[in-house]
N, C-alpha and C positions, 0 to 999 in steps of 0.2 A: 523702675522696679523690674526685676527679672521675672520671666515667665514662671519658674518654679515657685518663687515667693508669692506671686499672684495666685497660683493654683493652690498653694497651701492655705493662704488666707481665705480663698473661695471655699475650699473644702471645710475649713473651720466654721465659716459663716453658715454654710448650708447644712453641715452635719451636726454642729452643736446647736445652732439655731436658737432664736428667742423662745423662751419657755412660757411667756405670758401672751394673752390675747393681743392682737394688733389693734392699733387705733385706726379707725376708718374715717376718711374724709367726709363721706356722705352716709349717714345712717338711714337706711331704708328699712321699712317694716318687712321682715322675713317671716314666712309662714311655716317653714319646715326646717328640720335638721337632718342631715345625713352624716353618718359617722363610719369610720373604718380605719384601715391601715393601708400603707403603700410601701412598695420597694422602689428604690431610685438608683439609677446608674448615671454617673457623670463622666464624660470623656472630654479631655482637652481638645479644642479645635485650633489649628494653627494656620489654615489657609487664609489668605487675605491679610496676614500680618505685614505691615509695612516696615521695612528695615530702617532703623535709625529714627523712627517716629514713635512717640508714646502711643500705646493703644491698650485698651483694657484686655483682660483675659477673657477668653470665650470658651464655653463648654456646651456640649450637647446634653440634653436631659431626656432620659427615657424612664417612664414610671409605669407601674402596674398597681392600680387601685383595687382594693378589696373591701367588701362591706356593702353599704347602701349604694355606693358608687362602684360599679363593676366596669372598669375602663382601663385603657392604656393612654399614655400621652407622650408626645414628642415636643421638644422645644429647644430653645437656646437661651443661654445666660451670658450676660456681660458682667464682669466684676473687676474691681480695682482694690488693691490693698495699698497700704502706706508703708513707710519705713518703720513705723511702730507696729511691732508684732501684735496681731489680734485686732487691728483696726482695718475695716474693709467695708465695702458696700457692693450690692449686686442688684440687678434688675433682670427679669426673665419674662418670656412669654412662651406658653405651651398650649398646644391644641389637645384637648381631651376628647376621646372617642369611646363611647360605650353606652351603658345604661345607668340612669339615676332612678332608683326605685321603680324599675321596669319601663321607664321612658327612655327611648334610644335617640341618639343624635351626637352632635359635637358641640363644643364651646371652647372659648379661649380663657385662659387664666393669665393675669398679669401680676408679677411679683415686684416688690420693692423692699429691701432690707438693708440695715446698717448694723455694724458692730464696732464698739469702741474699746480698745485694749482688752479684747476677749469678752466684753460684756455685751450681750445682745441688746439691740435697741428696737426700734419699730420694725415690724415685719408685716407688711400689708400684702394680701393675696386676694385679688378681686376678679370676679367674672367680668370680662370685657362686655360692655353694654351691646346688645343686639348681635352677639356672636353665636347664639344658640341656633342649631339647625334641627330639622326633624321634629321629634316630640319635645325637644328642649328649646324650641323657638320661644323667645321672650324670657329665658332664664335670667334672673338677677341673683347676685349673691356674693358672699365673701367666705373665704376659707381660712381657718386657723389650723396651723400645723404645730404639732407637739412632737419633740424628739426626746425620748427617755431611754437610756440604756441601749442606744443604737437603733431603737424601734421607732418608725415614723407612723404617726396617726394623724387623722384629719377630722375636722368638724366643718361641714359646709352648711352655712345658714343660707337658705335660698327661698325664692318664690318663683312660681311659674303661672302664667295666665291659665285660668280655669281651675286652679287648685282652690277649693273652698275649705281646705283643711285648716284646722286651728294648729298652733305650734305642735309639731310631732315630737314624740319621744324617740330618742335615738335607739336604734336596735343594737343588740349585743354585737361587739366586734368579733370578727372571725379571724 
C-alpha cells in the first residue's frame, strides 16, 4: 500500500473515529470523570522507512487539551490501511503533560482502533499503568473520544490514590 493511501486511511480513522464508547479489556472502578475538548495536529513521519519493505504509516501527534484536563501531549501513531477503502487500524502512544483538575504531572495514553469499510470499530484509549508522575502518580483510567462535526471531545474516567470523591459530575466544556 502506498504512503498517501495509508495516510488517507489513517486520517479517516482518526478524524472520523468511532462514535461509541470503547470496550475495555479490564473494567476497573473509576471514581471521577474529566471532560473537555482537544485540538490535534497529525504530521506524517517518513524517517526510518525501509525501501522495498512493507512498513506501517507513521505520524506524529500533537494535542492541546482544554477543560478538566489542561494539558498538551506529544506522541506517535502507527497505522495500516488495506486495499479496501476505509479499512484500517492504528495504535499510538502519547505523553500527556499538564494538570488534571488542578493536579499536575505527566502520564501516558495508549490507543488501539480499527475501522472496517468506513465503519468505526473498537477504539480503546487507556492510561498506561504506573505512568503517572508528580501529582498524577498512581493515575488509572480510560478515555473515550467523540468526534462530531470536526470537534474532538474527551471523557476521562479515572481514579487517583487519595481521592475519596464519589463519581464526579463533569464540568461544562469550554
